[in-house]
C-alpha positions in Angstrom: 154.0 -67.1 -170.2 154.4 -69.6 -167.4 154.6 -68.2 -163.8 157.8 -69.5 -162.1 155.8 -70.5 -158.8 153.4 -72.4 -160.9 156.0 -74.4 -162.7 157.9 -75.0 -159.2 154.7 -76.2 -157.5 153.7 -78.4 -160.5 157.3 -80.0 -160.5 157.2 -80.6 -156.7 153.7 -82.1 -156.9 154.9 -84.3 -159.8 158.0 -85.6 -157.7 155.8 -86.2 -154.6 153.5 -88.3 -156.8 156.5 -90.3 -158.2 157.6 -91.1 -154.7 154.3 -91.9 -153.5 154.1 -94.3 -156.4 157.3 -96.2 -155.4 158.9 -97.8 -152.6 156.5 -98.7 -149.6 153.3 -98.1 -151.7 154.2 -100.8 -154.2 155.4 -103.5 -151.6 152.0 -103.6 -150.0 150.3 -104.8 -152.9 151.4 -108.7 -152.8 150.2 -108.4 -149.0 148.2 -111.2 -147.8 148.3 -114.7 -146.2 151.3 -116.7 -147.5 152.3 -120.0 -146.4 155.9 -118.7 -145.5 155.6 -115.5 -143.6 158.6 -113.6 -141.8 159.0 -110.6 -140.1 161.3 -107.9 -141.9 164.0 -108.7 -139.5 163.9 -112.1 -140.3 164.0 -111.7 -144.1 166.9 -109.1 -143.5 168.8 -112.0 -141.8 168.0 -114.6 -144.4 168.7 -112.4 -147.5 171.3 -110.1 -148.8 170.8 -106.5 -148.8 170.0 -106.4 -152.5 167.8 -109.6 -152.3 165.8 -107.9 -149.7 165.4 -104.9 -151.7 163.8 -106.9 -154.5 161.9 -109.5 -152.8 160.4 -107.6 -150.0 160.7 -103.9 -151.3 159.8 -104.4 -155.0 163.2 -103.0 -156.2 165.0 -104.5 -159.3 168.6 -105.1 -160.2 170.6 -103.4 -163.1 169.9 -104.8 -166.5 172.4 -107.5 -167.7 173.9 -107.8 -164.1 172.6 -111.5 -163.4 174.7 -114.3 -163.8 171.3 -116.1 -164.6 171.2 -114.4 -167.9 173.7 -116.9 -169.1 172.2 -120.0 -167.3 171.5 -122.4 -170.0 171.5 -125.8 -168.0 168.6 -128.1 -167.6 167.1 -127.5 -164.2 164.4 -125.2 -162.1 164.6 -121.5 -161.1 163.2 -121.0 -157.4 162.4 -118.4 -155.2 165.4 -117.0 -153.5 163.1 -116.1 -150.7 161.5 -119.5 -150.0 163.0 -122.0 -152.5 159.8 -122.6 -154.1 160.0 -123.9 -158.0 158.9 -121.1 -160.0 160.2 -121.8 -163.7 161.3 -124.6 -165.7 164.7 -124.1 -167.8 162.7 -125.1 -170.7 160.9 -122.1 -170.6 163.8 -119.6 -170.4 164.4 -117.6 -173.5 166.7 -114.8 -174.6 164.5 -111.5 -174.5 167.6 -109.4 -175.0 166.1 -107.1 -172.0 168.7 -107.7 -169.7 166.9 -109.9 -167.2 166.1 -113.7 -167.1 163.0 -114.1 -169.1 160.4 -117.1 -169.3 157.5 -117.7 -171.4 155.6 -119.5 -168.8 155.8 -120.4 -164.8 155.3 -123.6 -163.1 151.7 -124.5 -161.7 150.5 -122.4 -159.1 154.0 -120.9 -158.6 153.3 -117.2 -158.9 150.6 -114.7 -158.5 150.1 -111.3 -160.1 149.2 -107.7 -159.1 148.7 -104.4 -160.7 151.8 -102.1 -160.5 151.1 -98.6 -161.3 154.5 -97.3 -160.1 156.6 -94.7 -162.0 153.5 -93.3 -164.1 153.0 -96.9 -165.7 150.5 -99.9 -165.3 152.3 -102.9 -165.4 151.6 -106.5 -164.0 154.0 -107.5 -161.2 154.7 -111.3 -160.6 155.3 -112.6 -157.1 156.1 -116.0 -155.2 152.7 -117.4 -154.5 154.4 -119.2 -151.4 156.2 -116.2 -149.7 154.8 -113.3 -151.7 158.3 -112.0 -152.5 158.4 -109.7 -155.7 160.3 -111.4 -158.8 159.6 -108.9 -161.6 156.9 -108.1 -164.2 155.1 -110.1 -166.9 154.6 -108.6 -170.2 152.6 -109.4 -173.5 155.6 -109.4 -175.9 157.0 -112.9 -175.3 157.2 -115.9 -177.6 154.8 -118.7 -178.5 153.3 -120.5 -177.1 152.0 -118.1 -174.4 153.0 -114.9 -175.8 154.2 -113.8 -172.4 157.6 -112.7 -171.1 158.1 -113.0 -167.5 160.8 -110.6 -166.9 162.5 -111.8 -163.5 165.1 -110.2 -161.3 168.0 -112.7 -161.2 168.5 -112.0 -157.4 165.0 -113.1 -156.7 165.8 -116.4 -158.2 168.0 -119.6 -157.4 169.0 -121.8 -160.1 169.0 -125.7 -159.2 170.7 -127.9 -162.0 168.8 -130.9 -162.8 170.2 -134.0 -161.4 171.5 -136.5 -163.9 169.1 -139.7 -163.8 171.1 -142.9 -163.2 171.2 -145.4 -165.9 
């Protein structure tokens, strides 16, 4: 029979571990020198609270909540933090996961780190220019890369392609 105190202390330890793997500890992984660096106060003035939570605190948005899920025009998806072009619309695909998904990124646009939060090991994706958290990449995407860059829509801005003059 399990002692009640052992059960409660184990549950408390697991809860403490859960919280230590999330939040602030996660946000430090993409730390480093980036071309665009701002104080938290500067980021908070520029971004909405939800964008700040995602880009600067490695949060996420609810699945199926982003209007970018239904964005099918030609153009570029850029970082909402620094406006760096990240993904070409030609690489976007319908993953059914509820977040905008891409099978490849533009050259030198993103970096990755290991995310060990929530009792999982995942690969987090961040903007190479400002370090903003964008989402995660998984090995279950379509050809030609086999990757699925599962991005938070609030971390991105869509820029439609400009029609060429004939």
